[in-house]
Phi, psi and omega in degrees: 000326175302309186294322181293330177293340187249010175242108183258114185229154169299136174288351172268357185276346182060033183249007185295314177292330177285328179292319181291323179290318183292322181294315181295321176300315183296315183295320183293319175305317187286316173300327175285329186278338187235161182263349174240140187292326178302326183287325180296313175306326181275346189279000000 
């Protein structure tokens, strides 16, 4: 949800799913690299 709030795309562009997958990948990578959620969200 945090990543989705900062990505503004047109509903007609049909890019919502790919942006969501990309954001989830980046968030998962940040969570794997840090020991605290707060640090991952600031990374």
